[in-house]
C-alpha positions in Angstrom: -22.1 -11.2 7.2 -23.1 -8.2 5.0 -22.0 -8.5 1.6 -23.2 -5.9 -1.1 -24.0 -5.9 -4.7 -22.9 -3.2 -7.0 -25.0 -2.2 -10.3 -22.3 -0.9 -11.8 -19.9 -3.8 -12.3 -22.5 -6.3 -11.7 -20.6 -8.0 -8.9 -21.5 -8.8 -5.4 -18.5 -7.7 -2.6 -17.9 -8.3 1.0 -14.3 -7.3 2.9 -13.9 -9.5 6.0 -11.6 -11.7 7.8 -10.9 -15.2 6.3 -11.5 -17.4 9.4 -9.2 -20.3 8.4 -6.0 -17.6 8.8 -7.1 -14.3 10.6 -5.7 -12.4 7.2 -8.2 -9.7 5.7 -9.7 -10.4 2.6 -12.0 -9.2 -0.3 -14.1 -12.1 -1.7 -15.6 -10.4 -5.1 -17.7 -12.7 -7.9 -19.2 -11.8 -10.9 -23.2 -12.2 -11.7 -23.7 -15.1 -13.1 -20.0 -16.9 -11.9 -19.7 -20.0 -10.4 -17.1 -18.8 -8.7 -16.1 -16.5 -6.2 -12.5 -14.6 -5.8 -10.4 -13.9 -2.4 -7.7 -11.0 -2.6 -5.9 -11.1 0.6 -5.7 -7.5 1.6 -2.5 -7.6 2.6 -1.4 -8.6 -1.4 -2.5 -6.2 -2.8 -2.5 -5.4 -6.1 -1.7 -9.2 -6.6 -4.2 -11.3 -8.3 -6.9 -13.2 -6.8 -5.1 -16.0 -4.0 -7.8 -18.3 -4.0 -11.0 -19.1 -5.3 -14.2 -20.6 -4.2 -16.2 -23.3 -6.7 -19.5 -23.0 -6.2 -21.7 -25.6 -7.9 -24.6 -23.6 -9.1 -24.4 -19.8 -10.7 -24.2 -17.0 -8.0 -27.3 -14.9 -9.2 -28.1 -13.2 -6.0 -27.0 -11.9 -2.5 -28.3 -14.8 -1.0 -26.5 -17.3 -3.5 -23.0 -15.1 -2.4 -23.4 -15.9 1.0 -24.4 -19.5 0.2 -21.0 -19.6 -1.9 -19.1 -18.7 0.6 -20.6 -21.0 3.2 -20.3 -23.5 0.7 -17.7 -24.3 -1.6 -14.9 -26.3 -3.2 -12.0 -24.0 -2.3 -8.4 -23.5 -5.2 -5.2 -22.4 -4.1 -4.0 -20.1 -7.4 -0.7 -20.4 -8.2 1.1 -18.1 -11.1 3.8 -18.7 -13.5 6.5 -16.0 -13.4 7.4 -15.5 -17.5 10.3 -13.4 -17.9 12.0 -12.0 -20.9 14.4 -13.4 -23.3 
């Protein structure tokens, strides 16, 4: 896996295939956060569909890789608010 770091936005990024379902995804984590946001490419521009929770802060590319490999996965659900 080749992840990238962006100084401009202080975030880690990886684009690849979700091994659980075979779909293309983008994984993004802000430096210092404990989670990775999972964006399925076919759902763009929707918000993340999953979050990967990591046990420590993600500060380096090595932390980002470890967080991808060793995490707790949470499915995101969103409410649809309608104007009355």
